[in-house]
FINUPA-102440 format. One record per residue: x, y, z of N, C-alpha, C, O in turn. Coordinates in steps of 0.05 Angstrom, whole numbers, plus 5000, padded with zeros to 4 digits. Layout:
# FINUPA-102440
XYZXYZXYZXYZ
...
END
This chain:
# FINUPA-102440
502549764998499950004991501750244999503350235018
501150514978503050664982502650855003500450865014
504751025012504851175039502551485026502451605004
501151515051499351745041499251945065500451875085
498252145066498252345084495652305098493852245083
495152325127492752275134490752505131491252735126
487752395137485652615125485652775145484752685166
486853085144486253255159484053265176484353275200
481853265165479053275173478253045197477153085219
479052815185478052615208480752555227480452365243
482652655227484852605248485952835264486053075258
486852675288486652895316489752815326490952595322
490553035339493152935355492353055381490653235386
493952905396493953095429496653045441497552825446
498053335446500353335453500253475491499453685502
501353255497500653295533504353355536506153235524
504653535550507253655567507753735592506053895601
509553675607509453725638512353825641514253675644
512754155642514754295642515854335677518054325687
513254385688514354475722513454295737511754135729
514454305759513354055781513654165807515154345814
511654005823512854165858514053965867515054025889
514553725859516153475877519253595879520353675858
520353595900523253745896525453535871527253585855
523653295881525553045867525153065827526452945810
523653205823523053165796523953545789523053745800
525453535773526653815766525053905747524053745731
524454195747523954355723524054265692526054135687
522854305676523654205655522854415627521454325608
523754675627524054905607523454775582521354825570
525454595574525454585547522854365539522654345515
521654265549518854145552516754365539515654345518
516554555556513754775555515154835518513754735501
517054955511517954915483517954865459517454985438
518754525469517754285455515354275448514854205425
513054345467510354275457509554455444508454365424
509654775445509054935435509654905403508054895384
512854885405513954885371512554635356511754645333
512454395372511854105355508054235348506854215327
507454325367504154345353504354615329502354665315
506054735326506454995306508254765280508354855257
508954605283509754465257507554255251506854215228
506754145269504053925261501754055253499953905244
501354305252499254445247499854675227498554885222
501954585216502754845190500554815167499254615162
500455085155498755155133499554925109498154825092
502154895113502854795087504154495081504354365060
505354445115507154185119506154005137506953785144
503554175146502454035175500553765168499953685145
499753675188498553455185494853525191493153425177
494053715216492353715215491753975219493754125222
488954125220489254405219488554485253487554305266
489054725266489754765292487454695308487854635332
485254695299482754655319482754325317480854185323
485154235308484553865314487053815327487653575330
488453955334491253885354489954045389489454285393
489853825408489253885428492553885449494053695451
492754125460494954135474494454135496492854315503
495553955518494653955547497854075558499653915552
498654275569500954355568501554415605501254645612
502054305617502354355647499954335658499254485675
498454125648495454085663496153875686497653675683
494953955709495753795729492853565735492753335746
491253695726488353555736488153285722487753295698
488353075733487252815721484652755703484652625682
482152905716480052915712479653035680478652905662
480553275678480953445657482353335632481653395609
484453175638486153095616484152865615482552905597
483952705624481952505621480152565600480252475577
478152755608476252755595476552925562475452845541
477853085564479753215538481452995515481953035491
482052795530483252515523481052395506481052365481
479452355520477652145509475552305494474052145483
474952495490473352705472474952645444474052505426
477452775443479252775420479952525407480252505383
480452265427480552005418478551915405479151795384
475751945412473651865402472951955369472051825350
473952275372473352365344475252295325474552295301
477852225331479652125303478351855296477151685310
479151905265477551655245480451605230481051365227
482051765221484451675207486651625219487451395222
487851805228490151865247489851945273488852165276
490651785298490851855316493751905333495051715343
494252115335497452175347496552305375494652455380
498852165395498252195429501452235423502652085408
502952475440505452525446505552625474504052815480
507152525492508252615512510452655517512052475513
511552905528514253005539514053075562512253215571
516152975578516253075611517852845626519752745614
517252765649518652545666517052355664514652395664
518352095660517551775660518051675693520151655705
515751635700515851495734515451215733513951155714
516051045745515350725750514850635782516650665799
513250565785511950435809510450185802509850085780
509850085831508049835832509649585832512049565830
507949415835509549065828510648965807512348795804
509249115791509649085755511249255747511949235723
512149445763513849675749512249805727513049785704
509649965733508250035710509050315704509950475721
508750385668510450705677508050845675506050745665
508251075687507351315696508051525689510251605699
506351735667507351935661507452145676505052215679
509752355694509252515709507452775698507252835674
506152905719504253155713505753325734507553265750
504353585729505953755751506353785780508053905793
503853605787503353555819503753235825502353145843
505753075810506652865802507952825832509353005841
507252545851509252505876511252295861510652125845
513852345872516152225866515451915880515351705867
515151945899514851595916512351515908512151275903
509651705906507451495898505251595877502851635881
507051635850505451735832502851505815502551485790
501551395831499451225822497551405824496351395803
496351585840494251735845495452025839493752195844
497652125829497852395809498552345790499352555781
499152155773500152275747498152025725496151895732
499252025705497551955681498351645680500051615662
497951445690497451195686497751075654495751075640
499751005645500550925614498050665605496850625584
498150585621495550345619492650495615491350395596
491650685626489250825622489650945589488150905570
491551065589492551175564492250945540491450975517
493050715552493450555521490850445520490050355499
489350435546486150395542484250495521482650405504
485150765531483650995520484150965484482350955467
486950965480487950935450486750675441486050665417
486350465455485150185436482150225433480750085419
481450415448477150465444477550675419475350735410
479350785407479650965390479050865362480450665356
477050955339475950845319478150945301477950845279
479751085303481751125281484150855271485150665282
484350985243484950705229488050705240488450495252
489950865241492750895247492551025273491451245276
493550895292494351015329497151055327498150825325
498951235326501251295346501551455367500351665370
503251375384503851435410507451495411509251335404
507751765422510451775422510851925448509952145454
512551765463513851825484516251965487518051825478
517152175496519752325504519652325534518752525545
520252145545520852125576522151885585521551715568
523751765606525951625618525051435630522651455635
526451165639524850985657527450875670527750635671
529551085680531351035696530750985725528451025733
532150915740531350905769532651095785532851025809
533651335779535051575789534151795778533351785754
533852075793533852225781537652375774539652385788
537352435753540052575739539352825735537152895727
541252995741541053345743541353355711543153235699
539353505700539253655673537753425656537653465632
536553185664535353025652532352955663531353035684
531052775644528152695654528452425659529452275643
527552335685528852075703527051975720525252135725
526851805730524751685752524351445745524451365722
523451275772523151025772524950755765527350815763
524550545763526450335754525550295730523250365723
527250145717526350045682523849835678523349635692
522549945656520149855645520949705623522649805609
520049435616519749315589518449485569516349595576
519449525542517749635524515749535519513849685513
515449235520513049085517511049175528508849145518
511349315553508449405569507449685558505249775566
508849815542507649985522506549915500505050085490
506949715487505749685456502949735459501649725480
502249775436499349785441498549625409499849675389
496249445410496149345385494549515363492849685369
495249445333494649615314496049935316494850125306
498449945329498950245333501850245334503050035339
503450495330506550545327506950615347506250855350
508050525368509850665392512350755392513650565386
513650935395516551045393516851175421515151325432
519251105430520351215456522451315448523951215432
522851585463526251735470527951605475530151675466
527851355491530651135506529650905510527450845517
531850765506531950525514531350505543530750695557
531750165553530350195585532250275602531350355623
534550285599536050345616537850575616539850605630
536650755597537651075583535851225597533851135607
536651495599535551675603534551865584535851785565
533552015579531652215558533452485572533052575594
534852565557536852825561535153115553533853135532
535253285570534853515561537453705561538353765583
538453795540541053815540541854145544541054325529
543254155564543954455567544254615541545354505523
543454875538543355035521541854975496542255155480
540354815489538454695470535654785477534654725499
534154905459531154985468528954735467526554765473
529654605463528554285463529854095471532254075474
527353855479529553655497530653525469529953575446
532553325479534553245458532753045431533153055407
531152905443529752735426527652885410527652885386
525653035427523753215406524753465387523353565369
527453555396528953715385529353615358528653725337
530753315363531753245332529453135314529553125290
527253075332524853035308524153255300523753265276
523753445313522453675301524353795277523653935257
526853695285528953855261528053675230527353785209
528053425234526953245218524353395197524053455173
523153395216519953605209520153815194518953875174
522353955208522454265193524654225166524454365146
526254065168528054155150528453835135529953815115
527453665142526853425119529253235117531353285128
528952965099531052855095532452775067531552635049
534352865068536152915037535852635033536052465050
535152595005535452334992532952165009532851925004
531352265024529152135031526252105021525652245001
524551975030522052015015519952165005518652015019
518452294996516352494988514952505021515052735031
513952335036512752255056513852165075514151915073
514852255096516152165127513852045142511952175152
514151765142512151585159513251615188515551715190
511851525212513851475234515851335239517351355259
516151145219518651015218521051045202523250945205
520151215182522751385172523551595195525951625198
522451695206522651905227524451715252526551815261
523751505258524951285274527751255265529551355279
528151105238529951035230532451245235534551205247
531551475222533251755218534451845246536751905250
532451835264533251855297535651675307537951735314
533851375306536551225320539151295309541151345323
538951305281542751385272543251675279545651705281
542251835282542652095295543952135320545952265326
541851955337542352055367544451815376545951845396
544551585361547151375371549751545357551951505368
549851675338552251785335552852055346554952175341
551052155361552052375378551652295406551252445425
551752035408552251935434549851905458550151835481
547051985441544852085460543151745461543751545448
541451785476539351565487538351445456537951585437
538151205457536751085428534251035431533450915451
532651155409530151075413529150775405530350635389
526850705416525950455414523250505397522150715392
522550215389520150305367518750015367520249825365
515449955371514549805365511649865350510050035358
511049665321508549825306507949605289509349405285
505849655278504749415258505849615235506349855235
505949385214506149515180504449695163504949785141
502049725180500849885165500250105182498150225177
502150215205502350435212504350565204504750795212
506150435182507250575167507250625137509250655124
504350615128503550745106502350935110501050985090
501851155136501251415131503151655149503751685172
503551785123505552015133504752215156502552305161
507152275170507252485194507252735177506052905190
508252835151508853085145510852965113512052765106
510353235102511853235077514853255078515853445091
516353105069519253125068520353365059520953385035
520853565077521253825061524253775042524653865020
525453665052528453685035527453465009529253444993
525953375005524953224979522853524961522853594937
521753614978520753914962522354074955521754234937
524954094968526554354960527954144933528854264914
528253884932529153754901527153774881527453874858
525453694890523153644870522453924855521453944832
523054154872521954404859522354544839520954684824
525354474840527054584810526454394786525754444763
526854124800525653984774522954024757522954034732
521254024769518154074766517954434759515654514754
520054614760519854854741521354904721520755084705
523754734718524554664691522454444671523054464647
520854304676518654204665516854374658516154344635
515454574674514154844669514954964645513455004626
518055044645519355134626518355104603517155254587
519254794603519254694578516954614564516854564540
514754604580511854584573511054814556509854804535
512055054569510555264560512855364538511855544525
514855314532516355274496514955074478514955094454
513654834492512754674472509154844462508054814440
508154964478505855074472507055284450506355274427
508655464459509455684443510855614408510855774389
511955324410512155224387509855144370510055054347
507255174384505355064369503254864375501054824365
504854724402502954454411502254544444503454474465
499554734438499254784465497354634478497054634502
495654474458493854194476496154024489495854024514
498853864480500253754490501153884514501353764536
502054244511503154334536501354304560502154214582
498454424554496454394573496454164592496854164617
495853924573496453654593498453644610498153604634
500953684597502853704619503453914640504953864659
502554114637501754344654500654264677501654254700
497954184668496254054690497153884712496453894735
499053714700499653514713502453614734503253524756
503253804720506053914741504754084767505954104789
501354264758500254364782500054234792501454264812
498754014793498253824807500353704833500153704857
502253604815504853524833505853794854506053774878
506354024839506854264858504154354882504654454904
502254314877500154294895500054084920499254134943
500853874911500753674935504153674950504553604973
506053764929508653704951509254014956510254044978
508954214944509854554949507054664965507354814985
505054594957502854744969501354894946502654974926
499054934947497455144930498255344929498955434907
498455494950499955794949502455834950503556024959
503555634939506955694934507355834906505855774887
509155994902509456174880509456014857508156104838
510655804853511455564828508755504820507855534797
506855394847504755324839502155504821500755414802
502155704830501455974829501755994793500156004774
504656004798505756094762503955854741502555904722
504755564755503955384734501555394722500955384698
499555414755496555554748495955714720494255664703
497555894721497356104709497756054675496256084655
500155974679500755794652499555584638500055534614
497755424656496955234644493455394636492355354614
492755494649490555704642490755854615488855874600
493455964609493656124587493755944566492656014545
495055684569494955404545492555394541492255464517
490055334552488355234549487055474522485655414502
488055744530486755854504488055794484486755734464
491155784483492255724463490755424448490355394424
490355304460489055034450486855134444485854944431
484655354443482855344434480755384453478555344442
480555444479479155494492479255724512479755674536
478755964503479256184513477656274540478456414559
474956134536473056184558473656004587473356094609
474755714579475755614607478055784616478055874639
480355834599482956014607481656194626481856184650
480156374613479256644628477956604652478056794668
476256334660474556294680477056194695476156174718
479156134696480656024711482956244721483556304744
483956364697484856664710483456864723484757044735
480156854723479457044738479056914764477457044778
479856684774479956494798482856504814483056454838
484556554803487456604798487656894811488156914835
487257094797488157324800486557464831487057704833
485657404844485157454874486557274889486157344912
487757114889489956954902492657114893494057184912
493257154873495557354870495857544877497957594889
493357764874492557984891493757944920495258134927
493457704941492557694959495957644971497257814982
496757424965499457284965501857454952504057464964
501457574929504457654921503658004916505558164913
500958084914501458474913500458494886500958314871
499158684879498458764856500758864838500058914815
502958904842504759004835507358814818509058904803
506658474829508458244828508558294793507258444779
510458134787510258084755508357894744507157914723
508357664766506257424760503357544759501457464746
503457754778499957924778499658024754497558014742
501758124747501058294720501458174696501058284674
502357894699501657754670500057684669498857714648
498857534694495457454695494157594688493157504668
493157834693491858134684491958114649489958124635
494458084643495558054613493157844601491257914587
493757644609492457364604490457354597489557274576
489257484621485757414631484957584606483257514589
486557844606485358034576485557964551483758024536
487457834543487757714521485657444515484257424494
485557294533483157044532480957214533479257144517
480257424546477457524546476657604509474657544496
478857744502478857844471478057554459475657504454
479457404457479357154447476657094445475457064424
475457074473473156974470470757144461468557044463
471057384451468957564439468757754461466857904454
469657824481469558094499471858274494473658344510
471458334470473958614458473558834481475558924492
471858894486471159184502471959124527473459294537
471258904540472658834573475258884570476359064582
477058664548479458654548480958944540483358984546
479459114526480559374518480859564546482559744547
478859494571478059634589480159504606481159654623
481059304605483159214623485459284618486959354636
486159264588488659284581490159554579492559584577
488359744578488060074582489860144617491860294622
488159974633489060044660492059864663494059964674
491959634655494859514653496859594648498859584663
496959734618498359864598499960084617502360104615
498360254636499160504657499560314678501460414690
499060124688500460004714503459844706505359854722
503659694682506359644671508259904664510759914664
506760054659509260224652509960354677512360414678
508660414698509260524725510960394744512160494764
511060084734511959884753514659824733516659914743
514959714709516959624695518259864681520559884673
516360024678517960264662516960224636516160004628
516860504618515560494592516760354564515660334543
519460264572521160124551521259814561522959674549
519359654584519959404586519059284564517359394551
519859104559518258904538515558824541513958814523
515058754570512258714581510658944579508158924581
511859204573510159414576509159494550506959614548
510759434530510659414505508759244493507359314475
508758974505507558754500504458874497503158884476
503658944522500859064523500259244512497959274506
502059434505501059634490500259474456498159504444
501859364451500659164425498659044426496859074409
498358864451495258714456492758924453490458864446
493659154459491159374467490959454436488859414425
492859544425493059564397490659454375489059574360
491259114382490058994365487358894378486158724366
486258974401483858964403481959154403479459114401
483559424406482359624392481959604364479759664355
483959514347483159514320479959364315478159454301
480059114331478558934327475559084336473459024324
475659264353473159314360472459594342470659754346
473959604325472959784308474960124308474960304290
476260124335477560434333480460404323482460384337
480460404296482760334280484260604282486660594275
483460814289485661104287487561064306489961114303
485960934338487260974357489360684362491260664378
488460494345490160234341493160264322495160134324
492360504302494660524281496860724295499260704289
495960914312497161054331499260944348501660994346
497860764370498960614386501760384362503960314371
500860334342502460154334504560314316506660194309
504160524310506160664301508360694321510660614317
507560814346509360894367510760624375513160604378
509160424377510460164383512360094364514359994375
512560114340514560084318516760254318518760194306
516560504333519260724330519960564355522160454353
518860524376520360454406522160154399524560134404
520759964389521259734390524359704368526059534370
524159884351526259904327528760004344531059904345
527660264359530260394374531360184396533860164400
529360034410530659784433532259654422534659644425
529959474398530659184385532159134364533658944359
531359374347533459384319530259364299527959324304
531759434275529259484250528359174242526159144232
529858984246529358694234527958534258526558344252
528158594281527458414304524458334298522858494288
523758054305521457904300518958184314517158294302
519958234342517858374350517458654333515258734327
519158754329518958974307517158964285515259114281
518158774272516758664248513858614247512158654229
513458514274510458434279508758604285506458554280
509658864296508559144299508359244273505959254264
509859304259510959364232507559224213505559344204
508158884214505558784199503158874204501558944186
502658884229500158954237498959204230496659234223
501859464233500759704218500159694195498259844188
501459524174501259534148498659434137497559504116
497859254155494559094152492959274155491359364139
493459354183490959644184490659904160488460004154
493259974147493460184130491660084106490260244094
491859814100491259694075488359714080487159804061
486759644103484459614106483059924107480659954104
484360094111483360354116483260494091481960704086
484960334070484360484044482360394028481860504007
END
């Protein structure tokens, strides 16, 4: 089964963190506070995140077990596709079976049973979830003593205790290791490196990063740095869902798609607009999926795709797509961006080809002034707009104004490009045709 991203509407994330403690045996962990906040930002990122902000429940320094239980139960029941539960803080072990407890701000070091989140209760709640994929990540340790600048507590616990059927469980340390909060680092050692993978990606890695991809890279990275080694347990199906887009992959594939876009546009200019439009549509779909719908490259390809439809004989459809694109570019790029100005040109051209010549003329008059202001009167783009305005004026019967524009255009292009340049010759030919027509 191919790896896919979870459905953001049907997925839920719960982030639990305890950074302050009342028990003197449990040192405060300020890095946990920053870790939970920054991790929430990564997982709900507009372009690269997994779920929208409203589907990410953050329980930071919440000490009331009843409140935690109620919010956990509600969120866990809502999850249908992916359920991700993440804990960062002190790990405590107690009882005859050395059960794992996740420390809360008011947890007791010697008696965590009634003041901490028992892992078995969390496990049972997760098991009750209808989510197709369940992921639990624990950034805590199970060592038997407190270590300065570490997250520690209790005696060793078997990883088998924290396995959850049908899920993937990832821990930050092995049974006899501590999970470090290194001096000078803003995040815990494990979570910081996990977040770096999500934020920067894996060079040479797959397009989507599964929890198992993250585990394998974390295991190698942390071992190389002499840090605690993560452990994992999971079913194969849990590896079929991605926890994010590999940003390094996007950085690699972006230039490749950009070159394909350029080649497709040249293919259209050479006369094969139908073939070019088919390629551009595929490129736009890939860019939307990998780079995001609002990425500059995606917007530019959508622009070229729409214009190619006009070249292939569909100016009405082209104009419709360009009308949809223009407000997005105005919002994201601004009115004076070259891509925004180009979309206005393409829209006017296709409206003219669709028979709306008067509307096209009105748009081109305003665009000519704007391009002259932004790019300068001698810019090739400004001159191109003047040429398009002249052609549309001629087709509306305003021959005198069209001829005046073409005379001016021919002189400017001859001065800037030379008398035999194709653009100069095109203006000269259009002027000659109108002159013959007037006679």
